[in-house]
C-alpha positions, 0 to 999 in steps of 0.5 A: 937480301942474298944480292946485298949480302953477296956484295957486302961479300965482294967488297969485303974481299976487295976492301983495299981496292978503290970504290970503283973496282969494288963495283966492277968486281960485284958486276964481273961476278954476276956476269960470269955467272949469267954467262956460265948459266947460259953455256950449260944451256947452250951446251945442251942444245948443241948436243941435242939438236942439230942447231950447230954445224960443229957441235963437238967443236963448239961444245968443247970450246964453251966447256973450256970458256965455262971453267974459265969464267967459274975459275974468274969467279973463284978468283973474285971471291979470293979478291984477285980482281985483275987476275980474273979479268985477265982470265975471262978476257983470255977466255973470250978472246980463245972463244973469238978465235975458235968461232972464227976459224969454225966459220971459215966454211960458212964464210967462204960458202955463204960469204958473210962473218956471223961471228961478229957478235963474239967480237963486240962482246970481247970489246965491250968486255975490255972496255967496261972491265979492263983499261983503255990500253987493254980495250985498244989492244983487243980491238986491234986484234979483232979488226986485223983478225978480221981484215986476214980472213980476206987472205985467208979465204982467197989463199985456201978456198975457192968461191965465187963470192969473193967481191961480196966477201970483201965488201962485207969484211970492209963493212964489219971492220968499219963497225968494229971501229965505230963500236971501238970509238963509242966504247972508248969514250963511254969508258973515259965518261964512265971512269971520269964519273966513277972517279969522281964518285971515288974522290967523293968516297975519299972526301967522306972517309977524311970527314969521317975520320974527323968526325970519329975524332970529334966523337972521341974527344966527345966521349972523353968530355962525357966520361969527365962529366959523368965522372964529375956528375956521379954524386948527382947521379945517384942522388937523382937516382934516389929521388927518381926512386922515391917519387915512383914510390910515391907514385905507385902509393898514390895510385894504390891509394886512389884505386882503393875502395877504403878512404885514405888520408894523411895528415901532419903533426899540426893535425892538417891534412896533407893527402886525401884520395879519390875515395875519400873525397867521395865519401866525404863530398859524394865527387872525387874532384874536390880539393880538401888539401888544408883541411883539418883532421879534426873536421872530419868527425861530429861535433860530439866525437871530437874531444874523444878523437883528440884527447883518446884516440891521438893520445893512444895512437901517439903512445902505441903508434896506431889505434882501430876502432868505429867512429862516424865521419861528418859528410857534406851536409852535416850527415853522418856515415858510419865508418871502421877506422885505422889511425897509425903514426908514420915517420923516420927512425928518429921520429923528427918527422911525424905523419898520421895515416887515416884508413876509413872503411864505409860501414853502411853496407855492413850495417844494413846487413847486419840489420838484415841478419838481425831482421831475419833472426828474428822473423825465424824466431817468431815464424817458430813460435807463430808456427807452434801456436798455430798448430795447437791453435788449429787443433782448437778450432777443429773442435770447436768449429766440428763440434759447433756444426754437430750441435747446429744440426741438432738444434735445427733451423728453428732453434732460438740458440742457432743464431749463436752457434752460428757466430761461434762458426763464423769466428772460428772461420776468421780465426782458421783464416788467421792461423793460415796467415801465421802459417804462411808467414812462418812457411809451415803451412802445407800446400798442395798446388793443383791446376785451376781457373782463377776464374772459378775461385773468384766466383766461388768467393764472390758472395763471401767477399761481398759479405766482407767488404760491405754493402757500400762497396761495390764489387765488379768481377771483370773475368777474362772468358779465355783465361789459361789455367795456372798451378797453385793451392786453391787455399792461398788463392782464397788468402790472396783475394781475402786479404786484398779485399780486406785491405781495399775495405779498410782504405775506402772507410766511406764506400767505393768500388772494388774491381777483380779483373783476370787477363792473360799477358805475355811476358817473353822476357820472364819465359824459362825454357828449361821448364816446359810448364811455364813459358812467357804466358801468365795469368794475372789477377788485378784488384783495383780500389777507389781508396785513399792510395798509399804514399810513395814513403810507405810504398816501399814497405807495405811487404815488410812483416808486421808493417801496417798504418792501421791502428793496432785493433784493426791489422796485424801487419801480415796481410800483404807479406803473407801475399808477396811469399805466396806469390814469389812461392808460385813463381810469380811477381807482384806489381803496385801503383798507387795515388794518394786520394784516387786508389791503388791496384795490385797486380799479381801474376802467375805463370800459366799451366797449359796442361789442361787435362790436369784441371777438375773442376770441384764438385760439392756434395751436401752433408747427407750425400756424404753418409756412410755406409758401415764402412770401418774407419780407424782414426788416430790422433793425439789430440782427444778434443780432434779425435773425439770430434773425429769420432762423434762426426763419423759415428754420426754419419754412418761410419764404423769407428774406431780410435787410437792416439799413439802409433803403437796403439794403432798397430795393436788395433789394426793386429786384432782385426786383421787389418781388416778396416776401410780407411785409416784416418791419421794425424801427421805427427804422433808421440811415438811415431809419425802418421808416415810410419804407421801408413808404411808399416800398413802397406808392408803388412799388405792391408788393403785400405785407403788413407787420409793423412791431417795436419795443421803445419809442416816442420822437419818431422811432418814428412810432408814430401812424402805425402805429396811423393804417394800422393796420398789424400790430405785434409789441413787443420782446421777442418770442419764437418763438411770437410771431414766427411767430404775427404773420408767420402773421396778417399773411399771412393777413390780407393774403390775406383 
C-alpha cells in the first residue's frame, strides 16, 4: 500500500513527463533511498572498526555522497528528474575519483585496483538513468582515468610490481569496455521497449480521449432521453409505489391468522388470503378466485347476508357481527366478521373487504368457563348439603351403634339396626365423593403402604362386588410407601371396584395389582421426597369395556353411561381429582368386550420412618377412667350423641354449643379438663380460636377437632400446622372413642 502511494505521488510530480521518465524517476527514488541507508551503515562500520585504511577520508566522502543522494531525492519529490540524475551521477563520480586516489597506495603496494566496483556502478547508473551519450562520456572518463593510473604510479611511486600493475590495468580496461558495450546495447533495447510502451500509452490516451468524447455525446443523448421520458418515469414510479403497497398488503394479509377476502361490486371474490383458504378448505394451495362471496355462508344465512348485512354496509360502509362460514364439507365455522366498503372518493370503484376471525377456540373457552362456573356453583351447593348431611349421619350412625350395643347379639331388632348402620356408611361414602368433588374434603396425607390398605379393604370389596366376581390381589412385597390420606385410597378403590362390578353383570374377574415403577422423565428433582420412583396400582376387570367415543369423557363430572338409578357420574371425576391432588396421574386402557385396566401412579415416599402401621383397638379397651371432657358442638343431635357416647364409656362430660359458653365453663372449672373436643365451625367463633384462647391461658389439656368439610372459615391449615388431632364427620362410635383415647394418650406420652 505504501509503495503504491509513493509511486502515485512520484508520477503526479512528473505528470508532464513521458511514461519512461516517470518509471525512471520512481526507480531512482528508491535506489537513492537504499544507497543512502547503506552509506549510513558503511560509515558506522568504518568509524567503529579497522575495516578501512583511511576511515576519516572515506567517511567524509560518503557523507558528501549521502547528502547528494538525499538532495537528489528532494529534487525527485519536486519533479526535477534531470537535475536529480545529474546530482546523483556527480556524487557517484566524486566517490569514484576519491576512491581511486585513496587506493594509489594500495595499487603501488599490491599491484591491483579494487576500486573497480565504483566504476561499474557509475557506468550502470549512467546507462539506466542518463542518455547513451552521457553513458559514453562517463565510460570514456573512467577508462582514461584507469589508464592514467599506470603513469601516476610510475611517476610518483617506486615498486617492483610495475609489470603486474600494467597487466592488471589492461584487464580492467578491457572489462570496462565490455561493460560499456553491454550497457550501451541494454540501454538501447530498454529504450526501444519503453518507447513502444510510450507509443502504446499515447495511443490509449488518444483512444481514451475519443471514448470520452463518445461518453459526452451519450450523456447528452441520455439527458435528452431523460427529459423526454420524465413524464413516463413519474408514471412508472407511481405504479411501482402502488405495486409495492399492494405487495406489502398481500404479505401482511397472508401472514395474518385472520381470514381476509376482497370482492367486487358484483360479489365475485378477487382475493383470498392464505388464512381464509385454510379456514374454508383446510389447505392454502387452493385457487378460490371467482367464488361468489355469498357462497361462503350456509344456505339459511344467505338471505340475511344479502338483504340486511350488505344493505347496512352500503349505507354505513361497514358491518361487524357473528355469522357462521360454510366450510368444505358443509360444516359450519363460528366466525366474527367485519365487512366494509373500500373505493375512491367519488365511489366510482367500489370493493368489499371481509375479515373473518375463527371463534372456535373462543367458543370452547367460553364453554369451559361456563362449565367451570357451573361446577363451582354445584360444588358450593354440594359442600353445604354434605356438611349438614354429615352432621345427620354422625347422629344416625352413632345412635345406631349405641342402640346395637344395648340390644345385644340375640335381639330380633339387631338386623334392622345393622341395616341402618350399613345405609349410614353408604351415605357417608357418597358425602365423601361430594366433598371431594367440591374440593372441600379435609385431607391429611400420611405415609401408607398400599398393600395394607388393599388387604384391609379386601373383605369389604368382596362384599361390594358380589360372589359372582372373583377378586384377585397381586401385591408387590417390596412396594414403596406413598404419602396420601388413607380415606382417599378407600374412595379410589371402592369407586373403581363398583365401576368394575357394574361392567360385569354376569360375573367375571377383578385383579388389583401393586408394583414399583421408574419414570425418570416425571421426576421432580427440586423435591427431596419425590424422585423417578412411583407406586402404581392397577385395577383390571373382564367387563364390557369402554368405547373409544366415551373414553375421553369418563373423567368429566356427571358423565355416566349407567341408568340414573345406578350412578351419579362423580366416581371417576373424584378419582382423577384425588390422583392429581397427590401428584400422580391415571391412565386407562380398554377394549370393548374384553375389559378395562385403570392404572394409577403416585410418587414414592422414601422416609420410611414416617410410616406407622395402624393398630385397631376394641371398644371395650377404649373406655375412659373418669377423665373430664368438654364437648363443644353447635349441632344439637351431634353434640348429644357425643356426650351420651363418652358418658357411657367412662368419661365425665361437659357440653357447650358456642365459643362463649365453652370459655365460661372452662373459667368456672379453672380450666381443669383433660380434653376439649370441639367442632371447627361455631356460631360465634371458630374452634381454632377456642384452642388458641385456651393455650394463652396456660391450660394443660389435649385437643380434638371435628368438621364435615373445609371452607375459607375452617382454618384447616392451622390444624395441620399445629398438628391438632382431627376427627372427620361423619364418625361412628368407634371413631369417636378411638380419637379421644389417642388424643389423651398422646398428651400423656
